N, C-alpha and C positions, 0 to 999 in steps of 0.2 A: 269265859276264859278258864283255863285250868289253874287250880290253886297252886301256888308255890309251896313246896314243902320246906321244912327247916333247912335241910342241906342245900337245896337250890338257892334259897335266900342267902345263906352264908356264902356260897360260891359266887353269886352275883355281886354281893357286897365286897368280897375280898378281891375279885377281879377288877373292881373299880377303885381299889386301894383304900377301902373303908373297913373299919372294924365291924364285925357282925354283932350288933346289939339288939336286945329285945325290942326297943322302940322302933328301930329301923326295919326289923323284920315285920313287926306289926303293921307299920305303914305300908310296906310293900304288899302284904297280904290284903289289906283293906282296899288298896288300889287295884289289885288283881280282880277282886270281887266286885268293886264299884269304880270302874274307870271314869275319868273326867270329874272327879269329886273336888270340891273346894276344901280349903284347910278347915273351915268351920264344920263342913259335912264330915270330914275325916275325924275330927275331934269327937263328934257325936257317935260315929260308927265305932271308934276305938273305945269310948266309954261304955257303950252298949255291950261290947265284947269283953269288958272287964279290964281293959288296958287304960290305966290312968296316967296320961301325960299332961303336963302343964301346957298352956298355950304356947309359951316360949319354947319349951322342949319340942313341941310339934313343929313349930316354924323352923327351929334349928335343924331338925331331921329333914324337913322338906328342902331346906336350903342346901344341906350336905348332899342329899341324894340327887337333886337337880344339878348342882355344881359338878358332881362326879359323872353326870350323864346317865344315871340309873333311872331317873324320872325325866319326863318332859313337862314343861309348864306351858299352858296355853291360856290366853285371856281374851275370849270373845268380847266384843264391844258391850259395855254395860254389865259385865260379869266380873266377879272376883276371879283371881287366877285359879285354874283347874289343873289337876295333875293326872298323868297317866304313865303306865309302865312301858308302853310301846314307843321305843326310842330308835329302833334300828331300821326304820323305813321312812319314806317321805309321804306319809298319808296326810289327808286333810280332814276337815270336820264340817258337819252340818249341825246347826243349832235351831231348836224350835223357838220361834218368837213368842209362842204362847206360854209354855212351861219352863223353857230354858234348858231342856235336856240336850245333851251333846252326843253325837254318834260319830264314829270314824267313817271316812270316805276313802277308799283306796285311790291311789294316784292313777290317773288315766294313762293308758299305754297308747302310743301313737301321737296323734295330734291333740295335745293337752291344752288346757286353758293357759293363758299367758304366764308361763313358768320361766321364760327367758326374757329379761328386760331388754328394751331397745338400746338403752345406754345406762351406764352406772358411773356418772361423774364423781371422781374421787374415791371410788370403791373398786379397786382392781380385782378383788376376790368376792364372788357372790356364791353363797353356799346353797340356799334353797328358798323356796317361796312358801308362805303359809296362806292357804286359801280357806276361807270360811264361807260356807253357803248358809243361807237363812231360809226357813220355811216353817211349816206346821207339821208336827208329828201326827201320827194316825189318830191318837186320842184327842188332841186339840183340834184337828181338822173336822172331826166328827161331832165336836161339842156344839150344842144348840147355840146359835148366835155367834159362832166363830166368825171373825172378821177376815175376809179374803181380799179386801180392797187394798192393793199395794200403793195407791196414790196417797193414802193417809200415813204411810210408813216409808219415809225416804230410804231407809236402810235396805228395804226390800228391792229397791230399784237400782241399787249400786252395782 
């Protein structure tokens, strides 16, 4: 991803109705460089870059940015919430069941997976579907002794 410069971060925050603060810009930059990161991972990245935010400040920034639609939060099964800056499309995700890495998957065009529910009792407005695929990344699939048996992992058969 291309890094956000200071002015782009400010414009993005102001367009969302937020003040442009150093912690918010730092979080945006960290997520541009490391998409799908957890709050704990972001804290480590920010400290390594010389930005010292308390845990509470980091969570406040993530809540503000997610609430304003600047960030998207996803939570694959068994994972802490992960954050990304790609919010303007309906992409999906694939998660490595070995190392937990997450990658974006563009939405299929044409006959897509079940994106339209057959019925939505009590929900007259349906906005989008979140689809998560599970598999092994290249590194984990090549690891000696990697387990390819889906019978032992029910989530793989879902």
